[in-house]
KOLKOL-656467 format. One line per 4 residues: their letters; for each residue x, y, z of N, C-alpha, C. Coordinates in Angstrom, 1 decimal. Layout:
% residues N
A> X/Y/Z/X/Y/Z/X/Y/Z; ... .
***
This chain:
% residues 259
MIPG> 0.8/-1.2/0.0/0.0/0.0/0.0/0.9/1.2/0.0; 0.4/2.2/-0.7/1.2/3.5/-0.8/1.3/4.0/0.6; 2.5/4.4/1.1/2.7/4.9/2.4/1.7/6.0/2.9; 1.5/6.9/2.1/0.6/8.0/2.5/-0.8/7.6/2.7 .
IKEA> -1.3/6.7/1.9/-2.7/6.2/2.1/-2.7/5.4/3.4; -1.7/4.5/3.7/-1.7/3.7/4.9/-1.7/4.6/6.1; -1.0/5.6/6.1/-0.9/6.5/7.3/-2.3/7.2/7.5; -3.0/7.5/6.4/-4.3/8.1/6.6/-5.3/7.1/7.2 .
FDKI> -5.3/5.9/6.8/-6.2/4.9/7.4/-5.9/4.6/8.8; -4.6/4.5/9.1/-4.2/4.3/10.5/-4.7/5.5/11.4; -4.7/6.7/10.9/-5.2/7.8/11.7/-6.7/7.7/11.9; -7.4/7.2/10.9/-8.9/7.0/11.1/-9.2/6.0/12.2 .
NAED> -8.4/4.8/12.1/-8.6/3.8/13.1/-8.3/4.2/14.5; -7.2/5.1/14.6/-6.8/5.6/15.9/-7.9/6.5/16.5; -8.5/7.3/15.6/-9.6/8.2/16.1/-10.8/7.4/16.6; -11.1/6.3/15.8/-12.3/5.5/16.2/-12.0/4.8/17.5 .
ELKA> -10.8/4.3/17.7/-10.4/3.6/18.9/-10.4/4.6/20.1; -10.0/5.8/19.9/-10.1/6.8/21.0/-11.5/7.2/21.4; -12.4/7.3/20.3/-13.8/7.5/20.6/-14.4/6.4/21.4; -14.1/5.2/21.1/-14.6/4.0/21.8/-14.2/4.0/23.2 .
RTRA> -12.9/4.2/23.4/-12.3/4.2/24.8/-13.0/5.4/25.6; -13.2/6.5/25.0/-13.8/7.6/25.7/-15.2/7.3/26.1; -16.0/6.7/25.2/-17.4/6.3/25.5/-17.4/5.3/26.7; -16.5/4.3/26.6/-16.4/3.3/27.7/-16.1/4.0/29.0 .
FLAK> -15.2/4.9/29.0/-14.8/5.6/30.3/-15.9/6.4/30.9; -16.6/7.1/30.0/-17.8/7.9/30.5/-18.9/7.0/31.0; -19.1/5.9/30.3/-20.2/5.0/30.7/-19.9/4.4/32.0; -18.6/4.1/32.3/-18.2/3.5/33.6/-18.4/4.6/34.7 .
KTNN> -18.0/5.8/34.4/-18.1/6.8/35.4/-19.5/7.3/35.7; -20.4/7.2/34.8/-21.8/7.7/34.9/-22.8/6.6/35.1; -22.3/5.3/35.0/-23.2/4.2/35.0/-24.3/4.4/33.9; -23.8/4.7/32.7/-24.7/5.0/31.6/-25.8/6.1/32.0 .
YTEY> -25.5/7.0/32.9/-26.3/8.2/33.3/-27.5/7.8/34.1; -27.8/6.5/34.3/-29.0/6.1/35.0/-29.1/6.6/36.4; -28.0/6.6/37.1/-28.0/7.0/38.5/-28.4/8.5/38.7; -28.2/9.3/37.7/-28.5/10.7/37.8/-29.9/11.0/37.2 .
RVPN> -30.3/10.3/36.2/-31.6/10.6/35.6/-32.8/10.3/36.6; -32.7/9.2/37.3/-33.8/8.8/38.1/-34.0/9.8/39.3; -32.9/10.1/40.0/-33.1/11.1/41.1/-33.6/12.4/40.6; -33.2/12.9/39.4/-33.7/14.1/38.9/-35.2/14.1/38.6 .
VQRL> -35.7/13.0/38.1/-37.1/12.9/37.8/-37.9/12.9/39.2; -37.3/12.2/40.1/-38.0/12.1/41.4/-38.0/13.5/42.1; -36.9/14.2/42.0/-36.9/15.6/42.6/-37.9/16.5/41.9; -38.0/16.4/40.6/-38.9/17.2/39.8/-40.4/16.9/40.2 .
AAAA> -40.7/15.6/40.4/-42.0/15.2/40.7/-42.3/15.7/42.1; -41.4/15.5/43.1/-41.6/16.0/44.4/-41.8/17.5/44.5; -41.0/18.3/43.7/-41.2/19.7/43.6/-42.5/20.1/43.1; -43.0/19.4/42.0/-44.3/19.7/41.4/-45.4/19.4/42.4 .
AGFL> -45.3/18.3/43.1/-46.3/18.0/44.1/-46.4/19.0/45.2; -45.2/19.4/45.6/-45.2/20.5/46.7/-45.8/21.8/46.2; -45.5/22.1/44.9/-46.0/23.4/44.4/-47.6/23.3/44.3; -48.1/22.2/43.9/-49.5/22.0/43.8/-50.2/22.1/45.1 .
CLLA> -49.5/21.5/46.1/-50.1/21.6/47.5/-50.1/23.0/48.0; -49.0/23.7/47.7/-49.0/25.1/48.1/-50.1/25.9/47.4; -50.3/25.7/46.1/-51.4/26.4/45.4/-52.8/26.0/46.0; -53.0/24.8/46.3/-54.3/24.3/46.9/-54.4/24.9/48.3 .
GSYW> -53.4/25.0/49.1/-53.5/25.6/50.4/-53.7/27.0/50.4; -53.1/27.7/49.4/-53.3/29.2/49.3/-54.7/29.5/48.9; -55.2/28.7/47.9/-56.6/28.8/47.5/-57.6/28.6/48.6; -57.3/27.6/49.4/-58.2/27.3/50.6/-58.2/28.4/51.6 .
LYFV> -57.0/29.0/51.8/-56.9/30.0/52.8/-57.6/31.3/52.4; -57.5/31.6/51.1/-58.0/32.9/50.6/-59.4/32.9/50.1; -59.8/31.8/49.4/-61.0/31.8/48.6/-62.2/31.1/49.3; -61.9/30.5/50.5/-63.0/29.8/51.2/-63.6/30.8/52.2 .
PTAE> -64.9/31.1/52.2/-65.5/32.0/53.1/-65.5/31.5/54.5; -65.3/32.3/55.5/-65.4/31.9/56.9/-66.5/32.6/57.6; -67.1/33.6/57.0/-68.2/34.3/57.5/-69.0/35.0/56.4; -70.2/35.3/56.7/-71.1/36.0/55.7/-71.7/37.3/56.3 .
ISID> -71.9/38.2/55.4/-72.6/39.5/55.9/-73.8/39.6/55.0; -75.0/39.7/55.6/-76.2/39.9/54.8/-76.6/41.3/55.0; -76.8/42.0/53.8/-77.3/43.4/53.9/-78.6/43.5/53.2; -79.6/43.9/53.9/-81.0/43.8/53.4/-81.7/45.2/53.6 .
VNPS> -82.4/45.6/52.5/-83.3/46.8/52.6/-84.5/46.2/51.9; -84.7/46.4/50.6/-85.4/45.4/49.7/-84.4/44.8/48.9; -83.4/45.5/48.3/-82.3/44.8/47.7/-81.7/43.9/48.8; -81.4/42.7/48.5/-80.7/41.8/49.5/-79.5/41.3/48.9 .
IELG> -78.3/41.6/49.5/-77.1/41.0/49.0/-76.3/40.4/50.1; -75.5/39.4/49.8/-74.7/38.7/50.8/-73.2/38.8/50.3; -72.4/39.0/51.3/-70.9/39.1/51.1/-70.2/37.9/51.8; -69.5/37.2/51.0/-68.6/36.1/51.6/-67.3/36.7/52.0 .
INRF> -67.0/36.5/53.3/-65.7/37.1/53.9/-64.7/35.9/54.2; -63.5/36.1/53.7/-62.5/35.1/54.1/-61.8/35.4/55.4; -60.9/34.6/55.8/-60.2/34.7/57.1/-59.3/35.9/57.2; -59.1/36.6/56.0/-58.3/37.8/56.0/-59.2/39.1/56.0 .
DQVI> -60.5/38.9/56.2/-61.5/40.0/56.2/-61.7/40.6/54.9; -61.4/39.9/53.8/-61.6/40.4/52.4/-62.9/39.8/51.9; -63.6/40.6/51.1/-64.8/40.1/50.4/-64.4/39.3/49.2; -64.8/38.0/49.2/-64.4/37.1/48.1/-65.6/36.8/47.2 .
SVRG> -66.8/37.1/47.6/-68.0/36.8/46.8/-69.1/37.9/47.1; -69.9/38.2/46.1/-71.0/39.2/46.3/-72.2/38.5/45.5; -73.2/38.3/46.3/-74.4/37.6/45.6/-75.7/38.5/45.9; -76.4/38.7/44.9/-77.7/39.3/45.0/-78.8/38.2/45.3 .
RNDD> -79.6/38.4/46.3/-80.6/37.3/46.6/-82.0/37.6/46.1; -82.2/38.7/45.4/-83.4/39.0/44.7/-83.0/39.9/43.5; -84.0/40.2/42.7/-83.7/41.0/41.5/-83.1/42.3/41.8; -83.6/43.0/42.8/-83.0/44.3/43.2/-81.6/44.1/43.8 .
GKEL> -81.4/43.0/44.5/-80.1/42.7/45.0/-79.1/42.4/44.0; -79.5/41.7/42.9/-78.6/41.4/41.8/-78.2/42.7/41.1; -79.1/43.6/40.9/-78.8/44.8/40.2/-77.9/45.7/41.1; -78.1/45.7/42.4/-77.2/46.5/43.3/-75.8/45.9/43.3 .
ASSL> -75.7/44.5/43.4/-74.4/43.9/43.5/-73.6/44.1/42.2; -74.3/44.1/41.0/-73.6/44.3/39.8/-73.1/45.7/39.6; -73.7/46.7/40.3/-73.3/48.1/40.2/-72.2/48.5/41.2; -71.9/47.6/42.1/-70.8/47.9/43.1/-69.6/47.0/42.8 .
HLRF> -68.4/47.5/43.2/-67.2/46.8/43.0/-66.6/46.4/44.4; -67.1/45.3/45.0/-66.9/45.0/46.4/-65.9/43.9/46.6; -65.7/43.1/45.5/-64.7/41.9/45.7/-63.3/42.4/46.0; -62.7/41.7/46.9/-61.3/41.9/47.2/-61.1/43.3/48.0 .
TNYT> -62.2/43.7/48.6/-62.0/44.9/49.5/-62.3/44.4/50.9; -61.8/45.1/51.9/-62.1/44.8/53.3/-63.6/44.9/53.5; -64.2/44.1/54.4/-65.7/44.1/54.5/-66.2/45.4/55.0; -65.5/46.2/55.8/-66.0/47.5/56.3/-66.0/48.5/55.1 .
EAIH> -65.0/48.4/54.2/-65.1/49.2/53.0/-66.2/48.9/52.2; -66.5/47.6/52.1/-67.6/47.1/51.2/-69.0/47.6/51.8; -69.1/47.6/53.1/-70.3/48.2/53.7/-70.4/49.7/53.5; -69.3/50.4/53.6/-69.3/51.8/53.3/-69.8/52.1/51.9 .
RTLE> -69.3/51.4/50.9/-69.6/51.6/49.5/-71.1/51.3/49.3; -71.6/50.2/50.0/-73.0/49.8/49.8/-73.9/50.9/50.4; -73.6/51.4/51.6/-74.5/52.4/52.2/-74.4/53.7/51.5; -73.3/54.0/50.9/-73.1/55.3/50.2/-73.5/55.2/48.7 .
SQKI> -74.0/54.0/48.3/-74.5/53.9/46.9/-75.8/54.7/46.8; -76.1/55.3/45.6/-77.2/56.1/45.4/-78.5/55.4/45.7; -78.6/54.1/45.3/-79.8/53.3/45.6/-80.1/53.2/47.0; -79.2/53.0/47.9/-79.4/52.9/49.3/-79.7/54.2/49.9 .
ITLL> -79.0/55.2/49.5/-79.3/56.6/50.0/-80.7/57.0/49.7; -81.2/56.7/48.5/-82.5/57.0/48.1/-83.5/56.3/49.0; -83.3/55.0/49.2/-84.2/54.2/50.1/-84.2/54.7/51.5; -83.1/55.0/52.0/-83.0/55.5/53.4/-83.7/56.9/53.5 .
SNDE> -83.6/57.7/52.5/-84.3/59.0/52.5/-85.8/58.8/52.5; -86.3/57.7/52.0/-87.7/57.4/52.0/-88.1/56.6/53.3; -87.3/56.6/54.3/-87.6/56.0/55.6/-87.6/54.5/55.5; -86.8/53.9/54.6/-86.7/52.5/54.6/-85.6/52.1/55.6 .
MVTI> -85.5/50.8/55.9/-84.7/50.3/56.9/-83.6/49.3/56.3; -82.3/49.5/56.8/-81.3/48.6/56.4/-80.9/47.7/57.6; -80.8/46.4/57.3/-80.4/45.5/58.4/-79.1/44.8/57.9; -78.1/44.8/58.8/-76.8/44.1/58.5/-76.6/43.0/59.5 .
AVVG> -76.6/41.8/59.0/-76.4/40.6/59.9/-75.1/39.9/59.5; -74.3/39.6/60.6/-73.1/38.8/60.4/-73.4/37.4/60.8; -73.0/36.5/59.9/-73.4/35.1/60.1/-72.1/34.3/60.1; -71.8/33.4/61.1/-70.6/32.6/61.1/-70.6/31.7/62.3 .
SDEA> -69.8/30.7/62.3/-69.7/29.7/63.4/-68.8/30.1/64.5; -67.9/31.1/64.2/-66.9/31.6/65.2/-67.5/32.8/65.9; -68.0/32.6/67.1/-68.8/33.6/67.8/-67.9/34.8/68.1; -66.6/34.5/68.5/-65.7/35.6/68.9/-65.4/36.5/67.7 .
RCAK> -65.2/35.8/66.5/-64.9/36.6/65.3/-66.2/37.4/64.9; -67.4/36.8/65.0/-68.6/37.5/64.6/-68.8/38.7/65.5; -68.5/38.6/66.8/-68.7/39.7/67.7/-67.7/40.8/67.3; -66.5/40.5/67.0/-65.5/41.5/66.5/-66.0/42.2/65.3 .
MLSN> -66.5/41.4/64.3/-66.9/41.9/63.0/-68.1/42.9/63.3; -69.0/42.4/64.2/-70.2/43.3/64.5/-69.7/44.6/65.1; -68.7/44.5/66.0/-68.2/45.8/66.6/-67.6/46.7/65.5; -66.9/46.1/64.6/-66.3/47.0/63.5/-67.4/47.6/62.6 .
IKSC> -68.5/46.8/62.4/-69.6/47.3/61.5/-70.3/48.4/62.3; -70.5/48.2/63.6/-71.1/49.3/64.3/-70.3/50.6/64.2; -69.0/50.5/64.2/-68.2/51.7/64.1/-68.3/52.4/62.7; -68.4/51.5/61.7/-68.4/52.1/60.3/-69.8/52.6/59.9 .
TAGQ> -70.8/52.2/60.7/-72.2/52.7/60.4/-72.7/53.7/61.5; -71.8/54.1/62.4/-72.2/54.9/63.5/-72.9/56.2/63.0; -74.1/56.5/63.5/-74.8/57.7/63.1/-75.7/57.5/61.9; -75.7/56.3/61.3/-76.5/56.1/60.1/-77.9/55.8/60.5 .
ENTY> -78.8/56.6/60.0/-80.2/56.5/60.4/-80.8/55.2/59.8; -81.8/54.6/60.5/-82.5/53.4/60.0/-81.6/52.3/59.6; -80.5/52.1/60.3/-79.6/51.0/60.0/-79.4/50.2/61.3; -79.7/48.9/61.2/-79.6/48.0/62.3/-78.7/46.9/62.1 .
CCYL> -78.0/46.5/63.1/-77.0/45.4/63.0/-77.2/44.3/64.0; -76.8/43.1/63.7/-76.8/42.0/64.7/-76.0/40.9/64.1; -75.8/39.8/64.9/-75.2/38.6/64.3/-75.9/37.4/64.8; -75.8/36.4/63.9/-76.4/35.1/64.2/-75.3/34.0/64.1 .
THSD> -75.5/32.9/64.9/-74.6/31.8/64.7/-75.1/31.0/63.5; -74.1/30.3/62.9/-74.4/29.6/61.7/-74.7/28.1/62.0; -75.6/27.5/61.3/-75.8/26.1/61.4/-76.1/25.5/60.0; -76.3/24.2/60.0/-76.6/23.6/58.7/-77.9/24.0/58.2 .
EVAA> -78.8/24.4/59.1/-80.2/24.8/58.7/-80.2/26.1/57.9; -79.1/26.9/58.0/-79.1/28.2/57.4/-79.2/28.0/55.9; -78.8/26.8/55.4/-79.0/26.6/53.9/-80.4/26.7/53.4; -81.3/26.5/54.4/-82.8/26.7/54.0/-83.1/28.0/53.5 .
AHEM> -82.3/29.0/53.9/-82.6/30.4/53.5/-82.3/30.5/52.0; -81.2/29.9/51.5/-80.9/30.0/50.1/-81.9/29.1/49.3; -82.3/28.0/49.9/-83.3/27.2/49.1/-84.6/27.9/48.9; -84.9/28.9/49.8/-86.1/29.7/49.6/-85.8/30.9/48.8 .
GLSY> -84.5/31.1/48.4/-84.2/32.3/47.7/-84.1/33.6/48.5; -83.8/33.4/49.8/-83.8/34.5/50.7/-82.3/34.7/51.3; -82.0/35.9/51.6/-80.7/36.1/52.3/-80.9/35.7/53.8; -79.7/35.6/54.5/-79.8/35.2/55.9/-80.6/36.2/56.7 .
GKYS> -80.3/37.4/56.5/-81.0/38.5/57.2/-82.5/38.4/57.0; -82.9/38.3/55.7/-84.4/38.3/55.5/-85.0/37.0/55.9; -84.3/35.9/55.9/-84.8/34.6/56.3/-85.0/34.6/57.8; -84.1/35.3/58.6/-84.3/35.4/60.0/-85.6/36.2/60.3 .
AFLE> -85.8/37.3/59.5/-87.0/38.1/59.7/-88.3/37.3/59.3; -88.1/36.5/58.3/-89.2/35.6/57.8/-89.7/34.7/58.9; -88.7/34.0/59.6/-89.0/33.1/60.7/-89.8/33.8/61.8; -89.4/35.0/62.1/-90.1/35.8/63.1/-91.5/36.1/62.7 .
LQSL> -91.6/36.6/61.4/-93.0/36.9/61.0/-93.9/35.7/60.8; -93.3/34.6/60.4/-94.1/33.3/60.2/-94.6/32.8/61.5; -93.8/33.0/62.6/-94.3/32.6/63.9/-95.6/33.3/64.3; -95.8/34.5/63.8/-97.0/35.3/64.1/-98.0/35.2/63.0 .
APDM> -97.6/34.8/61.8/-98.5/34.6/60.7/-98.1/33.4/60.0; -98.6/32.2/60.5/-98.2/30.9/59.9/-98.4/30.7/58.4; -99.3/31.4/57.9/-99.6/31.3/56.5/-98.6/32.0/55.6; -97.8/32.8/56.2/-96.8/33.6/55.4/-95.9/32.7/54.6 .
TPEE> -95.6/33.0/53.4/-94.7/32.1/52.5/-93.5/32.9/52.1; -92.4/32.2/51.8/-91.2/32.9/51.3/-91.5/33.7/50.1; -92.4/33.3/49.2/-92.7/34.1/48.0/-93.2/35.4/48.3; -94.1/35.5/49.4/-94.7/36.7/49.8/-93.7/37.7/50.3 .
IQDM> -92.7/37.2/51.0/-91.8/38.0/51.7/-90.6/38.4/50.8; -90.4/37.7/49.7/-89.3/37.9/48.9/-89.0/39.3/48.5; -90.1/40.0/48.0/-89.9/41.4/47.5/-90.4/42.4/48.5; -90.7/42.0/49.8/-91.0/43.0/50.8/-89.7/43.6/51.3 .
SMRE> -89.8/44.9/51.6/-88.7/45.6/52.2/-88.6/45.2/53.7; -87.4/45.5/54.3/-87.3/45.2/55.7/-88.2/46.0/56.5; -88.5/47.2/56.1/-89.4/48.1/56.8/-90.8/47.5/56.8; -91.2/47.0/55.6/-92.5/46.3/55.5/-92.6/45.1/56.4 .
IRSR> -91.6/44.3/56.4/-91.6/43.1/57.3/-91.6/43.5/58.7; -90.8/44.5/59.2/-90.8/44.9/60.6/-92.1/45.5/61.0; -92.7/46.2/60.1/-94.0/46.8/60.4/-95.1/45.7/60.6; -95.0/44.7/59.7/-96.0/43.6/59.8/-95.8/42.9/61.1 .
INAL> -94.5/42.6/61.5/-94.2/42.0/62.8/-94.7/42.8/64.0; -94.5/44.1/64.0/-94.9/44.9/65.1/-96.5/44.9/65.1; -97.1/44.9/64.0/-98.6/45.0/64.0/-99.2/43.7/64.6; -98.5/42.6/64.3/-99.0/41.3/64.8/-98.6/40.9/66.2 .
SPAD> -97.6/41.6/66.7/-97.0/41.2/68.0/-98.0/41.7/69.1; -98.0/41.0/70.2/-98.8/41.5/71.4/-98.2/42.8/71.8; -99.1/43.6/72.5/-98.7/45.0/72.9/-97.4/45.0/73.8; -97.3/44.1/74.7/-96.2/44.1/75.6/-94.9/43.7/74.9 .
ERVA> -95.0/42.9/73.9/-93.8/42.5/73.1/-93.4/43.7/72.2; -94.3/44.5/71.7/-94.0/45.7/70.9/-93.2/46.7/71.8; -93.6/46.8/73.0/-92.9/47.7/73.9/-91.5/47.2/74.2; -91.4/45.9/74.4/-90.1/45.4/74.7/-89.1/45.5/73.5 .
QADS> -89.7/45.3/72.3/-88.9/45.5/71.1/-88.4/46.9/70.9; -89.3/47.8/71.2/-89.0/49.3/71.1/-87.9/49.7/72.0; -88.0/49.1/73.2/-86.9/49.4/74.2/-85.6/48.8/73.9; -85.6/47.7/73.2/-84.3/47.0/72.9/-83.8/47.4/71.5 .
GKGC> -84.5/48.1/70.7/-84.1/48.5/69.4/-84.3/47.4/68.4; -85.4/46.7/68.5/-85.8/45.6/67.5/-85.1/44.3/67.9; -85.8/43.2/67.6/-85.3/41.9/67.9/-84.3/41.4/66.8; -83.5/40.5/67.2/-82.5/40.0/66.2/-83.0/38.7/65.6 .
GHHN> -84.1/38.8/64.9/-84.6/37.6/64.3/-85.4/36.7/65.3; -85.9/35.6/64.8/-86.8/34.7/65.6/-85.9/33.6/66.3; -86.0/33.5/67.5/-85.2/32.5/68.2/-86.0/31.1/68.0; -85.3/30.3/67.3/-86.0/29.0/66.9/-84.9/27.9/66.9 .
AGQG> -84.7/27.2/68.0/-83.6/26.2/68.0/-83.8/25.1/67.0; -85.1/24.8/66.6/-85.3/23.8/65.6/-84.8/24.2/64.3; -84.7/25.5/64.0/-84.2/26.0/62.7/-82.7/26.2/62.8; -82.1/26.0/64.0/-80.6/26.1/64.0/-80.1/27.5/64.3 .
YRHR> -81.0/28.4/64.7/-80.5/29.8/64.9/-80.5/30.1/66.4; -79.5/30.8/66.9/-79.5/31.4/68.2/-79.1/32.8/68.1; -79.9/33.7/68.6/-79.5/35.1/68.4/-78.6/35.5/69.6; -77.6/36.3/69.3/-76.6/36.7/70.2/-76.7/38.1/70.6 .
AGWW> -77.4/38.9/69.9/-77.5/40.3/70.3/-78.7/40.9/69.6; -79.4/41.9/70.3/-80.5/42.6/69.6/-80.0/43.4/68.5; -80.9/43.8/67.6/-80.6/44.7/66.5/-80.0/46.0/67.2; -78.9/46.4/66.7/-78.3/47.6/67.2/-78.5/48.7/66.3 .
NAAS> -79.1/49.8/66.8/-79.5/50.9/65.9/-78.2/51.8/65.7; -77.8/51.9/64.5/-76.5/52.6/64.2/-76.7/54.1/64.5; -77.9/54.6/64.5/-78.1/56.1/64.8/-78.0/56.4/66.3; -78.0/55.3/67.1/-78.0/55.5/68.5/-76.6/55.5/69.1 .
SDE> -76.2/56.2/70.1/-74.9/56.1/70.7/-74.8/55.0/71.7; -76.0/54.4/72.1/-76.0/53.4/73.1/-75.8/52.0/72.5; -75.1/51.2/73.2/-75.0/49.8/72.7/-76.3/49.0/73.0 .
***
């Protein structure tokens, strides 16, 4: 063979042999990469699972309501409040309530700010000027928190004419309010009125204003109970253990300086 050609072939064979030895060396050192690939996949899977758990936990902490605030005039709206005192849901419980809820921007505000905006809306101002009544009921299972929320609401509604506040403890039976298409506050008033007028139906009370409901209750109540209600600043709904409600405070008149 011509010397030049032989040297060229020897060079190619040497390069192939070098490549083969290099591959064998790397395979030995890395165990064909399997020892590193598997742990990497496991770490990625664990990190992904942890991230999903973090997302789920954050969602639960922020977007699950821990209390409700029912605001009723004739428009009836309910605010879902999370553990950070932020409004996470706004629901209208009748046609007027849906219209009012859609006109306000209450989500992701503090509940006291949401109440301010609601009471300062033109709709509510007009109703109050016509001697209508606003009731604000705090509903929740944590009595200490409900009491604190009620105290804050009293402060933000101080001096407001025809505005009454109270709170109720929550139970499974409170779902009956929504089944009837009523807010918590109006449902509580409905139970009180129904105890005096057993034929009263949810459909009849649905579009009644809180002033109309309260006037009907006062008209049907015995004279001594009317005096007691006037002295206490209105009752906080109907005490009915069978319905799962326990009232914790009388309606507090925001226009009064007395607790």
